C-alpha positions in Angstrom: 25.4 -37.3 -43.6 25.3 -34.1 -41.6 24.9 -36.1 -38.4 22.6 -33.5 -36.7 19.4 -33.7 -38.7 16.1 -34.0 -36.8 13.0 -35.2 -38.7 9.3 -34.7 -37.9 6.5 -37.2 -37.3 2.9 -36.1 -37.5 -0.2 -37.7 -36.1 -3.1 -37.8 -38.6 -6.7 -38.4 -37.8 -8.2 -40.7 -40.4 -7.2 -43.3 -39.6 -5.2 -42.2 -36.5 -1.6 -43.1 -37.4 1.8 -41.5 -37.3 3.3 -40.2 -40.6 7.1 -40.5 -40.6 9.9 -39.9 -43.0 11.2 -42.6 -45.3 13.4 -45.2 -43.5 16.5 -44.2 -45.6 16.2 -40.6 -44.1 15.3 -41.8 -40.6 18.4 -44.1 -40.4 20.7 -41.2 -40.9 18.9 -38.8 -38.6 20.0 -37.7 -35.1 16.5 -37.4 -33.8 12.8 -37.6 -34.5 10.3 -35.1 -33.1 6.5 -34.7 -33.3 5.1 -31.7 -35.0 1.5 -31.9 -33.6 0.0 -28.6 -32.5 -3.4 -28.6 -30.8 -5.4 -25.4 -31.0 -7.6 -23.8 -28.3 -11.3 -22.9 -28.7 -10.4 -19.6 -30.6 -8.2 -21.5 -33.1 -4.9 -20.2 -31.7 -1.9 -22.4 -30.8 -0.5 -21.3 -27.5 1.1 -24.5 -26.1 2.6 -27.7 -27.4 3.0 -31.1 -25.8 6.6 -31.6 -24.9 6.3 -35.4 -25.4 4.0 -37.8 -27.1 4.0 -41.5 -27.7 3.6 -43.1 -31.1 1.5 -46.2 -31.8 4.4 -48.5 -30.9 4.9 -46.8 -27.5 8.1 -45.0 -28.5 8.7 -41.5 -27.1 8.5 -38.5 -29.4 9.6 -35.1 -28.1 8.3 -31.9 -29.7 10.5 -31.2 -32.7 11.5 -27.9 -31.3 12.9 -29.6 -28.2 14.6 -32.4 -30.1 16.2 -29.8 -32.5 17.6 -27.9 -29.6 18.8 -31.1 -27.9 20.6 -32.2 -31.1 22.0 -28.7 -31.8 23.3 -28.3 -28.3 24.7 -31.8 -28.4 22.8 -32.7 -25.2 23.0 -36.4 -24.5 19.8 -38.4 -23.8 20.8 -38.9 -20.1 20.8 -35.1 -19.6 17.1 -34.9 -20.6 14.4 -35.3 -18.0 10.9 -34.2 -17.1 9.5 -33.3 -13.7 6.1 -32.2 -12.6 6.7 -28.6 -13.5 9.7 -28.5 -15.8 11.4 -30.1 -18.8 15.2 -30.2 -18.3 17.3 -30.2 -21.4 20.9 -30.2 -20.3 21.4 -26.7 -18.8 18.0 -25.5 -20.2 14.9 -25.5 -18.0 11.6 -25.2 -19.8 8.6 -24.4 -17.5 5.6 -26.7 -18.1 1.9 -26.5 -17.5 1.8 -30.0 -16.0 -1.9 -30.4 -15.4 -2.0 -33.7 -17.3 -1.0 -36.9 -15.3 1.9 -39.1 -16.5 1.0 -42.0 -18.9 2.1 -45.6 -18.4 3.3 -46.9 -21.7 3.6 -50.5 -20.6 6.4 -53.1 -20.4 9.5 -52.2 -22.3 11.6 -55.4 -22.2 13.6 -56.1 -19.1 13.5 -52.5 -18.0 9.9 -52.7 -16.8 7.1 -50.2 -17.6 8.0 -46.9 -19.1 6.3 -43.8 -17.8 5.7 -40.9 -20.2 5.9 -37.6 -18.3 3.5 -35.1 -19.8 3.2 -31.4 -19.8 2.7 -28.6 -22.3 5.1 -25.7 -22.9 4.0 -22.3 -23.9 5.0 -21.3 -27.5 7.2 -18.3 -27.2 6.2 -16.2 -30.2 9.0 -13.7 -30.7 7.2 -11.4 -33.0 4.5 -10.9 -35.6 4.1 -12.8 -38.9 7.1 -12.3 -41.1 9.6 -12.0 -38.2 11.9 -14.6 -39.7 11.6 -13.3 -43.3 15.1 -11.8 -43.3 16.6 -15.2 -42.5 14.2 -17.4 -44.6 15.7 -18.9 -47.7 14.4 -21.2 -50.5 15.5 -24.8 -50.0 16.5 -24.7 -53.7 19.0 -21.8 -52.9 20.4 -23.9 -50.1 20.8 -27.1 -52.2 22.4 -25.2 -55.1 24.9 -23.4 -52.8 23.6 -19.9 -53.6 24.0 -18.7 -50.0 27.2 -17.9 -48.2 28.3 -20.5 -45.5 28.2 -17.9 -42.8 24.4 -17.7 -43.2 24.2 -21.0 -41.3 27.1 -20.9 -38.9 26.1 -21.5 -35.3 22.4 -21.6 -36.4 19.6 -24.1 -36.0 18.4 -24.6 -39.6 14.8 -25.6 -40.2 13.8 -27.0 -43.6 10.2 -27.5 -44.5 7.0 -25.9 -45.7 5.5 -23.0 -43.9 2.1 -23.3 -42.3 0.7 -20.9 -44.9 2.0 -22.8 -47.9 0.5 -26.0 -46.5 -2.9 -24.5 -46.1 -2.5 -24.9 -42.4 -5.1 -23.2 -40.2 -3.0 -23.0 -37.0 -2.9 -19.4 -35.9 -0.7 -17.5 -33.4 -2.5 -15.5 -30.7 -1.4 -12.3 -32.6 -3.6 -13.0 -35.5 -6.7 -12.3 -33.3 -5.6 -9.0 -32.0 
């Protein structure tokens, strides 16, 4: 009922399919973003695709972009992609646009949809544990154990950490 919730969708390999939230949650959400991170040869994640397409040809932006779009109240018509940048309202996100655009096919009377592609650099703002002072248990949030000002004018992310999921995605800092 918050009206500003963004949910994640994940592409899994076997069989290749998109995992989504339950329909009851999706209906009440303000957005859906993909959470797929591809790693480089050394196992580090340095970039993320700004957009992807699901198996039905629907556009999925990276969850980070979709969360900022919803949090900033940026309307869909103020979001676009060019060869070298992703424009999100007044925000300009530089892209590594080496990949060509992808034609998704006929979308009703509008004609074919072109999925602009590109990867944005992940801006790691600090070493592991940088967010620890502002990381809370979801149980504490649900049971109102935290003061309201903890969340005022903030983007709030709820989910498991990569470490708790047994995820092997590493930041470049782990190799230095």
